[in-house]
C-alpha positions as CSV (number, residue, x, y, z in Angstrom):
1,M,-17.0,17.9,10.8
2,G,-18.3,18.3,14.3
3,S,-20.3,21.4,15.2
4,E,-20.0,23.8,18.1
5,H,-22.2,26.6,19.6
6,R,-20.7,29.8,20.7
7,G,-21.7,32.2,23.5
8,L,-21.8,36.0,23.3
9,A,-18.0,36.3,23.7
10,G,-17.4,33.7,21.0
11,T,-16.4,31.0,23.4
12,A,-17.1,27.5,22.4
13,L,-19.7,26.0,24.7
14,T,-20.5,22.6,23.2
15,R,-19.3,20.6,20.3
16,T,-20.8,17.6,18.6
17,P,-18.2,15.1,17.4
18,S,-18.3,14.3,13.7
19,A,-19.2,10.8,12.6
20,G,-15.6,10.0,11.9
21,E,-14.6,11.2,15.4
22,T,-17.2,9.0,16.9
23,A,-16.1,6.0,14.9
24,S,-12.4,6.6,15.7
25,A,-13.4,6.8,19.4
26,R,-15.1,3.4,19.2
27,I,-12.1,1.8,17.5
28,R,-9.8,3.4,20.0
29,E,-11.8,2.0,22.9
30,E,-11.5,-1.5,21.3
31,I,-7.7,-1.0,21.3
32,R,-7.7,0.4,24.8
33,S,-9.6,-2.6,26.2
34,G,-7.5,-5.1,24.4
35,R,-10.2,-6.3,22.0
36,L,-8.1,-5.2,19.0
37,L,-4.5,-6.3,19.3
38,P,-1.4,-5.0,17.5
39,G,-1.2,-6.4,14.0
40,T,-5.0,-6.9,13.6
41,K,-6.1,-6.0,10.1
42,L,-9.0,-3.5,9.9
43,A,-10.5,-4.6,6.7
44,E,-12.5,-1.6,5.3
45,V,-15.7,-3.3,4.2
46,E,-16.0,-5.5,7.3
47,T,-15.0,-2.8,9.8
48,A,-17.5,-0.3,8.3
49,A,-20.3,-2.9,8.4
50,R,-19.4,-3.9,12.0
51,L,-19.6,-0.3,13.1
52,G,-22.6,0.5,11.0
53,I,-20.9,3.4,9.2
54,S,-20.0,4.3,5.7
55,R,-16.6,3.6,4.2
56,N,-16.0,7.4,3.9
57,T,-16.7,7.8,7.6
58,L,-14.4,5.0,8.3
59,R,-11.6,6.6,6.3
60,E,-12.0,9.7,8.3
61,A,-11.7,7.6,11.5
62,F,-8.6,6.0,10.1
63,R,-7.0,9.4,9.4
64,L,-7.6,10.4,13.0
65,L,-6.3,7.1,14.4
66,D,-3.2,7.4,12.2
67,T,-2.3,10.8,13.7
68,Q,-2.6,9.2,17.2
69,K,-0.1,6.5,16.1
70,L,-2.7,3.7,16.7
71,I,-3.0,2.3,13.2
72,T,-0.8,2.1,10.2
73,H,-1.5,1.8,6.5
74,I,0.6,-0.7,4.6
75,P,0.5,-0.2,0.8
76,N,-1.2,-3.1,-1.1
77,R,-2.1,-4.8,2.2
78,G,-4.5,-2.5,4.1
79,V,-4.9,-0.9,7.5
80,F,-3.6,-2.5,10.7
81,V,-3.5,-1.8,14.4
82,R,0.0,-0.4,14.8
83,D,2.7,-2.3,16.5
84,Q,4.6,0.1,18.7
85,T,8.5,0.2,18.6
86,L,11.2,0.6,21.2
87,A,11.4,4.2,20.2
88,D,7.7,4.5,21.1
89,V,8.3,3.0,24.5
90,L,11.0,5.6,25.2
91,D,8.8,8.4,23.9
92,I,5.8,7.4,26.0
93,Y,7.7,7.1,29.2
94,R,9.6,10.4,28.7
95,A,6.2,12.1,28.4
96,R,4.8,10.3,31.4
97,L,7.9,11.2,33.5
98,A,7.5,14.8,32.6
99,I,3.8,15.0,33.4
100,E,2.7,12.6,36.2
101,P,5.2,13.4,39.0
102,A,4.8,17.2,38.3
103,I,1.0,16.9,38.7
104,V,1.4,15.0,42.0
105,R,3.9,17.6,43.3
106,T,1.9,20.7,42.2
107,F,-1.8,20.0,42.5
108,P,-3.4,18.9,45.8
109,A,-5.5,15.8,45.6
110,N,-9.1,16.3,46.8
111,G,-11.4,13.7,48.3
112,K,-12.9,12.8,44.9
113,S,-9.5,12.3,43.4
114,L,-8.4,10.1,46.3
115,R,-11.5,8.0,46.0
116,A,-10.8,7.4,42.3
117,L,-7.3,6.4,43.0
118,D,-8.4,4.0,45.8
119,E,-11.1,2.4,43.5
120,H,-8.5,1.6,40.9
121,V,-6.1,0.2,43.5
122,Q,-8.9,-2.0,44.9
123,R,-10.0,-3.2,41.5
124,A,-6.5,-4.0,40.5
125,Q,-5.8,-5.9,43.7
126,A,-9.0,-7.9,43.2
127,A,-8.1,-8.7,39.6
128,G,-4.6,-9.8,40.7
129,R,-6.1,-12.2,43.3
130,G,-8.2,-13.7,40.5
131,G,-5.2,-14.0,38.2
132,D,-6.7,-11.5,35.6
133,W,-3.5,-9.6,34.8
134,I,-5.0,-8.0,31.7
135,E,-7.6,-6.3,34.0
136,V,-4.8,-5.4,36.4
137,G,-3.2,-3.5,33.5
138,T,-6.4,-1.8,32.7
139,Q,-6.9,-0.7,36.3
140,N,-3.3,0.4,36.5
141,A,-3.8,2.6,33.4
142,G,-6.9,4.0,35.1
143,F,-4.9,4.8,38.3
144,H,-2.5,6.9,36.3
145,S,-5.2,8.6,34.4
146,A,-6.8,9.5,37.7
147,I,-3.5,11.0,38.8
148,V,-3.4,13.2,35.7
149,H,-7.0,14.2,36.3
150,I,-6.0,15.8,39.5
151,A,-4.7,18.7,37.5
152,G,-8.2,19.5,36.3
153,S,-7.0,20.0,32.7
154,P,-9.0,18.4,29.9
155,T,-6.0,19.0,27.6
156,L,-3.7,17.0,29.8
157,D,-6.4,14.3,30.3
158,A,-6.7,13.9,26.5
159,F,-2.9,13.9,25.9
160,H,-2.3,11.3,28.7
161,S,-5.2,9.2,27.4
162,D,-3.5,9.0,24.0
163,L,-0.3,7.8,25.8
164,M,-2.1,5.1,27.7
165,V,-3.8,3.7,24.7
166,R,-0.4,3.4,22.9
167,L,1.1,1.9,26.1
168,R,-1.7,-0.7,26.0
169,L,-0.5,-1.7,22.5
170,I,3.0,-2.2,23.9
171,F,1.8,-4.4,26.8
172,D,-0.6,-6.4,24.6
173,V,2.3,-8.0,22.6
174,L,4.3,-9.0,25.6
175,S,3.9,-12.6,26.8
176,D,3.8,-12.2,30.6
177,P,1.4,-9.5,31.8
178,E,1.8,-10.7,35.4
179,Y,5.6,-10.1,35.2
180,L,4.8,-6.5,34.0
181,H,2.0,-5.6,36.4
182,R,2.5,-7.4,39.7
183,P,5.3,-5.2,41.0
184,Y,3.1,-2.1,40.8
185,L,0.1,-3.3,42.8
186,D,1.7,-2.3,46.1
187,Q,3.3,0.8,44.6
188,N,0.0,2.2,43.5
189,A,-1.4,1.7,47.0
190,E,1.7,3.4,48.4
191,I,1.3,6.4,46.2
192,A,-2.4,6.8,47.0
193,A,-1.6,6.5,50.7
194,L,1.1,9.2,50.5
195,L,-1.3,11.5,48.7
196,R,-4.0,10.9,51.3
197,A,-1.4,11.8,54.0
198,G,-0.7,15.0,52.2
199,N,2.9,14.0,51.4
200,A,3.1,15.1,47.8
201,D,6.9,15.2,47.5
202,A,7.2,11.6,48.7
203,A,4.4,10.6,46.4
204,A,6.0,12.3,43.4
205,A,9.4,10.6,44.2
206,S,7.7,7.2,44.5
207,L,5.9,7.8,41.2
208,T,9.1,8.8,39.5
209,G,10.8,5.6,40.7
210,Y,7.8,3.6,39.6
211,L,7.8,5.0,36.1
212,E,11.6,4.6,35.7
213,S,11.3,0.9,36.8
214,S,8.3,0.3,34.6
215,Q,10.1,1.8,31.6
216,A,13.2,-0.4,32.2
217,L,10.9,-3.5,32.5
218,A,9.0,-2.6,29.3
219,L,12.2,-1.9,27.4
220,S,13.8,-5.1,28.5
221,A,10.7,-7.2,27.6
222,Y,10.3,-5.4,24.2
223,A,14.0,-5.8,23.3
224,E,13.7,-9.5,24.1
225,R,10.6,-9.8,21.9
226,S,12.5,-8.1,19.1
227,R,15.4,-10.5,19.5
228,E,13.1,-13.5,19.4
229,G,11.5,-12.1,16.2
230,R,14.8,-11.8,14.5
231,E,15.8,-15.3,15.5
232,D,12.5,-16.7,14.2
233,S,13.1,-14.9,10.9
234,S,16.6,-16.2,10.5
235,D,15.4,-19.8,11.2
236,S,12.7,-19.7,8.6
């Protein structure tokens, strides 16, 4: 377990992550960056050796990742990066719709926050010009994480980070990342511009429309993927 030190009032000041937490964070980052795709088997011996940890530590990491809905254990087969479902898509977007527009509407964006948003917009646009739509998706996730960071709440940051890693698993299995991400390059820039102008209500409205459109697009693409999977199964 991790350790923490307490001040005179008993308030936790620092905390050292456990070995299992550190390992789970490394695997989680591999998922977030697209290096581990849905359906990838995480063989215990090989994964422990690759991370330089014991198998007991890896099992602790697996337990943590399982609670975050990032992996799944299939009896007699092993541990796999979890394939998200249509229900997951709905769940994730409901949470985002509840959080992101409310933050934009409630908390004023300062100069640092605006610079972070602009940086993600510029990086996404550069990646789009280069045809790197996977990187566009990464920067898009960063843009929305920067929006949540405006609230100044580590709890919200952590919760939203979990959502975005799961969302990456959804996007990773879809065949056309350009189709998913291109429409939102200009919308991110618009939201950042509205916040810079101090028009929080308009930014929140734009963000709400953005998320509703993104949800519909993801649901449509995921439903099509599910239909294709069933057709392939029936043909075999």
